PLY file of the C-alpha trace (Angstrom):
ply
format ascii 1.0
element vertex 234
property float x
property float y
property float z
element edge 233
property int vertex1
property int vertex2
end_header
-9.22 12.74 -8.60
-8.77 15.17 -11.47
-5.20 17.05 -12.14
-6.82 20.53 -10.82
-6.87 18.57 -7.58
-3.01 19.47 -6.68
-3.63 22.46 -4.67
-6.57 21.35 -2.64
-5.03 17.99 -0.99
-6.90 14.85 -1.59
-8.52 13.50 1.79
-7.14 9.88 2.72
-8.51 7.07 4.89
-6.02 4.97 5.92
-6.85 1.04 7.05
-4.03 -0.75 9.06
-4.38 -3.97 11.23
-0.71 -3.42 12.90
1.92 -1.51 13.72
1.30 1.17 10.70
5.05 1.43 9.59
3.19 2.16 5.86
0.98 4.96 7.77
4.17 6.54 9.26
5.96 6.74 5.72
2.41 8.18 4.36
2.52 11.22 7.21
6.11 11.55 6.40
5.61 11.95 2.60
2.92 14.18 2.72
4.52 16.69 5.68
6.53 17.58 2.80
4.01 18.05 0.10
0.85 19.09 2.38
-0.68 20.29 -0.97
-1.14 16.98 -2.61
-2.56 14.79 0.17
-3.67 14.34 3.78
-4.52 11.67 6.26
-7.77 12.59 8.23
-8.65 8.89 9.42
-7.05 6.21 10.50
-9.22 2.91 11.05
-8.31 -0.61 12.38
-10.18 -3.74 13.20
-8.11 -4.06 16.14
-7.95 -2.13 19.44
-4.27 -2.36 19.93
-3.11 -1.74 16.75
-0.31 0.67 16.71
-1.41 2.79 13.53
-4.25 3.74 15.96
-1.20 4.79 18.41
0.01 6.90 15.72
-2.75 8.57 14.48
-3.67 9.99 18.03
0.06 11.36 18.29
-0.63 13.39 15.40
-4.43 14.64 16.15
-5.63 12.57 13.35
-9.23 11.20 13.58
-9.10 7.21 14.37
-11.66 4.38 14.93
-11.88 0.90 15.54
-14.00 -0.89 12.97
-16.61 -4.08 12.70
-14.21 -5.02 9.61
-17.98 -7.01 8.26
-19.90 -3.96 8.81
-19.44 -2.43 5.49
-22.74 0.35 5.63
-21.27 1.55 8.89
-17.91 1.95 7.37
-19.28 3.83 4.30
-21.01 5.98 6.78
-17.89 6.73 8.61
-15.79 7.41 5.90
-18.50 9.80 4.22
-18.69 11.76 7.27
-15.22 12.57 7.20
-15.34 13.34 3.24
-12.80 10.94 2.68
-11.82 10.60 -1.36
-9.00 7.75 -1.30
-8.63 4.87 0.86
-5.48 3.10 1.31
-5.41 -0.50 3.07
-1.72 -0.33 4.62
-1.25 -3.68 6.11
-5.06 -4.41 6.76
-5.36 -8.16 6.84
-9.67 -8.39 6.24
-11.44 -8.55 2.77
-12.96 -5.04 2.81
-16.74 -5.32 2.65
-18.42 -5.09 -1.12
-20.62 -2.22 -0.01
-17.10 -0.01 0.68
-15.50 -1.20 -3.16
-18.87 0.03 -4.35
-18.86 3.24 -2.66
-15.29 3.89 -4.12
-14.51 2.95 -7.10
-11.34 3.16 -8.25
-10.53 4.60 -5.17
-9.35 1.85 -2.82
-5.94 0.89 -3.08
-3.58 -1.94 -1.04
-0.13 -2.64 -0.76
0.73 -6.23 -1.25
4.49 -7.70 -0.57
5.05 -9.67 -2.87
4.69 -9.42 -6.91
0.97 -10.26 -7.76
-0.49 -12.36 -8.74
2.35 -14.99 -7.39
1.73 -15.23 -3.47
-1.44 -13.86 -3.26
-4.93 -14.61 -2.31
-6.67 -15.69 0.85
-4.54 -16.07 4.19
-1.38 -14.70 2.07
-0.17 -11.63 4.31
2.65 -10.99 6.21
4.70 -12.70 7.12
2.99 -16.00 5.61
3.74 -14.36 1.91
7.48 -14.06 2.99
7.80 -17.78 4.21
5.73 -18.92 1.27
8.38 -17.00 -1.03
11.43 -18.63 0.79
9.81 -22.07 0.49
9.13 -21.78 -2.98
12.87 -21.04 -3.96
11.90 -18.15 -6.46
14.98 -15.41 -6.13
12.88 -12.61 -6.65
9.53 -10.92 -4.80
8.41 -7.70 -4.37
5.88 -5.13 -3.65
2.56 -4.83 -5.38
0.12 -1.63 -4.98
-2.77 -2.33 -6.63
-6.62 -1.04 -6.60
-8.99 -3.22 -4.65
-11.99 -5.26 -5.92
-14.21 -7.47 -3.99
-11.49 -10.24 -4.00
-8.28 -10.84 -2.37
-5.43 -9.17 -4.31
-7.37 -9.12 -7.84
-7.81 -5.86 -8.29
-5.84 -3.73 -11.51
-2.26 -3.29 -10.72
-0.86 0.44 -10.49
3.07 -0.49 -9.70
5.12 -3.26 -8.53
9.03 -3.02 -7.89
11.14 -6.09 -7.50
12.90 -7.18 -4.66
15.99 -10.04 -4.31
15.94 -12.75 -2.57
19.27 -14.01 -1.32
20.01 -18.01 -0.87
20.19 -18.02 2.62
17.36 -15.42 3.11
15.02 -16.37 6.27
11.12 -15.16 6.20
12.22 -12.35 8.22
15.31 -11.08 6.01
12.68 -10.88 3.18
9.98 -9.19 5.14
12.66 -6.63 6.08
13.71 -5.79 2.47
10.31 -5.82 1.14
8.94 -3.21 3.73
11.80 -0.85 2.85
10.72 -0.78 -0.37
7.01 -0.57 0.58
7.64 2.29 2.31
9.21 4.09 -0.87
6.37 3.07 -3.55
2.85 3.51 -1.34
3.59 7.14 -0.93
4.51 7.58 -4.28
1.08 5.72 -5.92
-0.72 7.45 -3.24
0.79 11.11 -4.38
0.39 9.95 -8.40
-3.31 9.06 -7.61
-3.96 12.19 -5.42
-2.85 14.29 -7.74
-4.59 13.28 -10.63
-2.07 11.64 -13.07
-3.33 7.67 -11.66
-6.71 6.53 -12.04
-8.96 3.17 -12.85
-10.44 3.53 -15.69
-14.41 2.93 -16.62
-12.83 -0.64 -18.40
-11.04 -1.41 -15.54
-7.51 -0.97 -16.54
-5.40 1.24 -15.14
-4.56 5.10 -16.69
-1.19 6.42 -16.03
1.94 5.22 -14.91
4.00 5.67 -11.55
7.70 6.61 -12.74
10.35 4.51 -10.89
13.10 7.10 -9.47
16.79 6.76 -11.15
18.81 3.86 -10.63
20.68 4.82 -7.09
22.30 2.86 -4.16
22.40 -0.97 -5.26
21.74 -1.65 -1.51
17.93 0.70 -1.28
16.33 -2.38 -3.45
14.07 0.30 -4.81
15.09 0.00 -8.48
14.20 -3.13 -11.20
16.43 -5.82 -10.01
17.06 -6.77 -13.52
18.58 -3.20 -14.42
20.96 -4.17 -11.78
24.43 -5.64 -11.89
24.14 -8.62 -9.25
28.17 -7.94 -8.55
27.10 -4.65 -6.88
24.40 -6.06 -4.53
25.33 -6.53 -0.91
25.92 -10.33 -0.23
23.13 -12.14 1.47
0 1
1 2
2 3
3 4
4 5
5 6
6 7
7 8
8 9
9 10
10 11
11 12
12 13
13 14
14 15
15 16
16 17
17 18
18 19
19 20
20 21
21 22
22 23
23 24
24 25
25 26
26 27
27 28
28 29
29 30
30 31
31 32
32 33
33 34
34 35
35 36
36 37
37 38
38 39
39 40
40 41
41 42
42 43
43 44
44 45
45 46
46 47
47 48
48 49
49 50
50 51
51 52
52 53
53 54
54 55
55 56
56 57
57 58
58 59
59 60
60 61
61 62
62 63
63 64
64 65
65 66
66 67
67 68
68 69
69 70
70 71
71 72
72 73
73 74
74 75
75 76
76 77
77 78
78 79
79 80
80 81
81 82
82 83
83 84
84 85
85 86
86 87
87 88
88 89
89 90
90 91
91 92
92 93
93 94
94 95
95 96
96 97
97 98
98 99
99 100
100 101
101 102
102 103
103 104
104 105
105 106
106 107
107 108
108 109
109 110
110 111
111 112
112 113
113 114
114 115
115 116
116 117
117 118
118 119
119 120
120 121
121 122
122 123
123 124
124 125
125 126
126 127
127 128
128 129
129 130
130 131
131 132
132 133
133 134
134 135
135 136
136 137
137 138
138 139
139 140
140 141
141 142
142 143
143 144
144 145
145 146
146 147
147 148
148 149
149 150
150 151
151 152
152 153
153 154
154 155
155 156
156 157
157 158
158 159
159 160
160 161
161 162
162 163
163 164
164 165
165 166
166 167
167 168
168 169
169 170
170 171
171 172
172 173
173 174
174 175
175 176
176 177
177 178
178 179
179 180
180 181
181 182
182 183
183 184
184 185
185 186
186 187
187 188
188 189
189 190
190 191
191 192
192 193
193 194
194 195
195 196
196 197
197 198
198 199
199 200
200 201
201 202
202 203
203 204
204 205
205 206
206 207
207 208
208 209
209 210
210 211
211 212
212 213
213 214
214 215
215 216
216 217
217 218
218 219
219 220
220 221
221 222
222 223
223 224
224 225
225 226
226 227
227 228
228 229
229 230
230 231
231 232
232 233
Protein backbone atom coordinates (compact mmCIF):
# COMPACT_ATOMS: atom_id res chain seq x y z
CA UNK A 1 0.00 0.00 0.00
CA UNK A 2 1.34 3.41 -0.92
CA UNK A 3 1.22 6.61 1.05
CA UNK A 4 -1.35 8.10 -1.36
CA UNK A 5 -3.91 5.73 0.18
CA UNK A 6 -4.14 7.91 3.27
CA UNK A 7 -7.40 9.48 2.01
CA UNK A 8 -8.87 6.23 0.70
CA UNK A 9 -9.57 3.83 3.56
CA UNK A 10 -7.78 0.51 3.28
CA UNK A 11 -10.22 -2.39 3.38
CA UNK A 12 -9.46 -4.75 6.27
CA UNK A 13 -10.49 -8.31 6.99
CA UNK A 14 -10.06 -9.46 10.60
CA UNK A 15 -9.85 -13.15 11.49
CA UNK A 16 -10.48 -14.14 15.10
CA UNK A 17 -11.30 -17.35 16.93
CA UNK A 18 -12.52 -15.86 20.20
CA UNK A 19 -14.17 -12.86 21.77
CA UNK A 20 -12.61 -10.32 19.44
CA UNK A 21 -11.24 -7.80 21.93
CA UNK A 22 -8.50 -6.85 19.47
CA UNK A 23 -11.19 -6.42 16.82
CA UNK A 24 -12.92 -4.05 19.24
CA UNK A 25 -9.67 -2.10 19.61
CA UNK A 26 -9.40 -1.83 15.82
CA UNK A 27 -12.98 -0.59 15.55
CA UNK A 28 -12.36 2.04 18.21
CA UNK A 29 -9.06 3.17 16.69
CA UNK A 30 -10.37 3.60 13.17
CA UNK A 31 -13.60 5.22 14.32
CA UNK A 32 -11.29 8.15 15.09
CA UNK A 33 -9.53 8.03 11.71
CA UNK A 34 -11.97 6.51 9.20
CA UNK A 35 -10.01 7.90 6.27
CA UNK A 36 -7.15 5.48 7.03
CA UNK A 37 -8.76 2.03 7.26
CA UNK A 38 -12.10 0.29 7.58
CA UNK A 39 -12.94 -3.22 8.77
CA UNK A 40 -15.17 -4.60 6.00
CA UNK A 41 -15.14 -8.31 6.85
CA UNK A 42 -14.82 -10.39 10.03
CA UNK A 43 -14.17 -14.13 9.75
CA UNK A 44 -13.90 -16.94 12.30
CA UNK A 45 -13.40 -20.67 12.34
CA UNK A 46 -15.91 -20.84 15.22
CA UNK A 47 -19.61 -20.04 14.86
CA UNK A 48 -19.72 -19.10 18.56
CA UNK A 49 -16.88 -16.56 18.35
CA UNK A 50 -17.67 -13.27 20.02
CA UNK A 51 -15.84 -11.50 17.20
CA UNK A 52 -18.75 -12.35 14.89
CA UNK A 53 -21.19 -10.76 17.32
CA UNK A 54 -19.06 -7.61 17.41
CA UNK A 55 -19.18 -7.48 13.61
CA UNK A 56 -22.95 -7.91 13.47
CA UNK A 57 -23.44 -5.16 16.03
CA UNK A 58 -21.71 -2.82 13.58
CA UNK A 59 -23.32 -4.21 10.43
CA UNK A 60 -19.95 -5.46 9.20
CA UNK A 61 -20.03 -8.51 6.95
CA UNK A 62 -19.09 -11.73 8.74
CA UNK A 63 -18.75 -15.42 7.99
CA UNK A 64 -17.74 -18.72 9.54
CA UNK A 65 -14.99 -20.33 7.50
CA UNK A 66 -13.44 -23.74 7.00
CA UNK A 67 -9.86 -22.94 7.97
CA UNK A 68 -8.55 -25.67 5.64
CA UNK A 69 -10.20 -24.36 2.46
CA UNK A 70 -7.75 -21.79 1.19
CA UNK A 71 -9.37 -21.36 -2.21
CA UNK A 72 -12.76 -20.54 -0.70
CA UNK A 73 -11.17 -18.11 1.74
CA UNK A 74 -9.31 -16.28 -1.04
CA UNK A 75 -12.54 -16.05 -3.04
CA UNK A 76 -14.38 -14.58 -0.04
CA UNK A 77 -11.64 -12.03 0.62
CA UNK A 78 -11.59 -11.00 -3.02
CA UNK A 79 -15.38 -10.70 -3.10
CA UNK A 80 -15.09 -8.06 -0.37
CA UNK A 81 -12.12 -6.34 -2.07
CA UNK A 82 -9.99 -6.90 1.02
CA UNK A 83 -6.55 -5.29 0.92
CA UNK A 84 -5.08 -6.13 4.34
CA UNK A 85 -5.74 -9.20 6.50
CA UNK A 86 -5.33 -9.00 10.27
CA UNK A 87 -5.11 -12.16 12.38
CA UNK A 88 -6.26 -11.06 15.84
CA UNK A 89 -6.54 -14.06 18.10
CA UNK A 90 -6.98 -16.43 15.15
CA UNK A 91 -5.80 -19.86 16.28
CA UNK A 92 -5.48 -21.71 12.98
CA UNK A 93 -2.64 -21.75 10.47
CA UNK A 94 -3.64 -19.59 7.52
CA UNK A 95 -3.77 -21.66 4.30
CA UNK A 96 -0.81 -21.18 1.99
CA UNK A 97 -3.14 -20.08 -0.81
CA UNK A 98 -4.11 -17.01 1.21
CA UNK A 99 -0.53 -16.08 2.09
CA UNK A 100 0.46 -16.36 -1.58
CA UNK A 101 -2.53 -14.34 -2.75
CA UNK A 102 -1.80 -11.53 -0.27
CA UNK A 103 2.00 -11.25 -0.04
CA UNK A 104 3.05 -8.69 2.55
CA UNK A 105 -0.60 -7.97 3.31
CA UNK A 106 -1.28 -10.40 6.17
CA UNK A 107 -0.28 -9.61 9.75
CA UNK A 108 -0.66 -11.37 13.08
CA UNK A 109 -0.49 -10.26 16.71
CA UNK A 110 1.28 -12.70 19.04
CA UNK A 111 1.25 -12.42 22.87
CA UNK A 112 5.00 -12.83 23.44
CA UNK A 113 8.31 -11.52 22.17
CA UNK A 114 8.99 -13.73 19.16
CA UNK A 115 10.91 -15.85 18.41
CA UNK A 116 10.50 -16.80 22.09
CA UNK A 117 7.30 -18.63 23.03
CA UNK A 118 6.09 -19.03 19.47
CA UNK A 119 5.25 -21.84 17.08
CA UNK A 120 2.63 -24.56 16.85
CA UNK A 121 0.48 -24.82 19.98
CA UNK A 122 1.74 -21.55 21.44
CA UNK A 123 -1.34 -19.39 21.65
CA UNK A 124 -3.44 -17.68 24.30
CA UNK A 125 -3.01 -18.93 27.83
CA UNK A 126 -0.53 -21.60 26.69
CA UNK A 127 1.92 -18.81 25.92
CA UNK A 128 1.47 -17.05 29.26
CA UNK A 129 1.72 -20.29 31.24
CA UNK A 130 4.99 -21.07 29.48
CA UNK A 131 6.29 -17.56 30.19
CA UNK A 132 5.53 -17.87 33.92
CA UNK A 133 6.99 -21.39 34.10
CA UNK A 134 10.20 -20.25 32.43
CA UNK A 135 10.94 -17.62 35.06
CA UNK A 136 11.58 -14.82 32.57
CA UNK A 137 10.95 -11.30 33.80
CA UNK A 138 10.04 -9.77 30.42
CA UNK A 139 7.45 -10.88 27.89
CA UNK A 140 5.52 -8.71 25.47
CA UNK A 141 3.63 -8.37 22.21
CA UNK A 142 4.81 -8.96 18.65
CA UNK A 143 3.08 -7.93 15.44
CA UNK A 144 4.56 -9.60 12.38
CA UNK A 145 3.89 -10.35 8.75
CA UNK A 146 2.51 -13.83 8.16
CA UNK A 147 4.16 -16.50 6.05
CA UNK A 148 3.37 -20.20 5.69
CA UNK A 149 4.58 -21.22 9.16
CA UNK A 150 3.38 -20.34 12.66
CA UNK A 151 4.91 -17.14 14.08
CA UNK A 152 7.85 -17.07 11.68
CA UNK A 153 7.19 -14.03 9.49
CA UNK A 154 9.14 -10.77 9.54
CA UNK A 155 8.65 -8.81 12.77
CA UNK A 156 7.11 -5.36 12.40
CA UNK A 157 6.97 -4.16 16.02
CA UNK A 158 7.42 -5.44 19.57
CA UNK A 159 6.62 -3.91 22.96
CA UNK A 160 7.95 -5.45 26.17
CA UNK A 161 5.76 -6.18 29.16
CA UNK A 162 7.08 -6.92 32.68
CA UNK A 163 6.52 -10.24 34.43
CA UNK A 164 6.51 -10.05 38.21
CA UNK A 165 7.67 -12.92 40.48
CA UNK A 166 4.18 -13.54 41.88
CA UNK A 167 2.38 -13.36 38.53
CA UNK A 168 0.04 -16.10 37.37
CA UNK A 169 -0.59 -16.81 33.71
CA UNK A 170 -3.83 -14.84 34.00
CA UNK A 171 -1.99 -11.83 35.43
CA UNK A 172 0.42 -11.85 32.51
CA UNK A 173 -2.39 -12.39 30.01
CA UNK A 174 -4.28 -9.33 31.22
CA UNK A 175 -1.19 -7.13 31.13
CA UNK A 176 -0.19 -8.31 27.66
CA UNK A 177 -3.70 -7.89 26.26
CA UNK A 178 -3.71 -4.23 27.23
CA UNK A 179 -0.62 -3.72 25.11
CA UNK A 180 -2.04 -5.72 22.20
CA UNK A 181 -4.97 -3.31 22.13
CA UNK A 182 -2.52 -0.41 21.76
CA UNK A 183 0.08 -1.89 19.43
CA UNK A 184 -2.03 -3.72 16.84
CA UNK A 185 -4.08 -0.69 15.74
CA UNK A 186 -0.92 1.40 15.42
CA UNK A 187 0.71 -1.19 13.18
CA UNK A 188 -2.42 -1.49 11.02
CA UNK A 189 -2.54 2.30 10.75
CA UNK A 190 1.09 2.46 9.58
CA UNK A 191 0.58 -0.28 6.99
CA UNK A 192 -2.73 1.11 5.75
CA UNK A 193 -1.21 4.57 5.29
CA UNK A 194 1.75 3.18 3.35
CA UNK A 195 4.44 3.83 5.96
CA UNK A 196 5.27 0.17 6.69
CA UNK A 197 5.57 -2.63 4.14
CA UNK A 198 7.34 -5.91 3.43
CA UNK A 199 9.91 -5.46 0.68
CA UNK A 200 10.88 -7.95 -2.01
CA UNK A 201 13.70 -9.33 0.13
CA UNK A 202 11.34 -10.19 2.97
CA UNK A 203 12.46 -7.31 5.15
CA UNK A 204 10.25 -4.75 6.86
CA UNK A 205 10.46 -1.25 5.45
CA UNK A 206 9.39 1.53 7.81
CA UNK A 207 8.87 1.69 11.55
CA UNK A 208 6.06 1.92 14.06
CA UNK A 209 6.84 4.78 16.46
CA UNK A 210 6.46 3.95 20.13
CA UNK A 211 4.54 6.67 22.00
CA UNK A 212 6.56 8.84 24.34
CA UNK A 213 6.98 7.46 27.84
CA UNK A 214 3.87 8.04 29.88
CA UNK A 215 2.40 6.29 32.88
CA UNK A 216 4.49 3.26 33.69
CA UNK A 217 1.44 1.28 34.74
CA UNK A 218 0.11 1.41 31.17
CA UNK A 219 2.85 -1.06 30.15
CA UNK A 220 3.07 0.42 26.69
CA UNK A 221 6.62 1.71 26.76
CA UNK A 222 9.95 -0.09 26.50
CA UNK A 223 10.56 -1.75 29.86
CA UNK A 224 14.26 -1.00 29.79
CA UNK A 225 13.60 2.74 29.68
CA UNK A 226 11.52 2.58 32.84
CA UNK A 227 12.73 3.10 36.38
CA UNK A 228 11.67 -0.14 38.04
CA UNK A 229 10.70 1.75 41.18
CA UNK A 230 7.89 3.43 39.24
CA UNK A 231 6.24 0.18 38.27
CA UNK A 232 3.32 -1.03 40.38
CA UNK A 233 4.09 -3.85 42.73
CA UNK A 234 2.92 -7.34 41.78
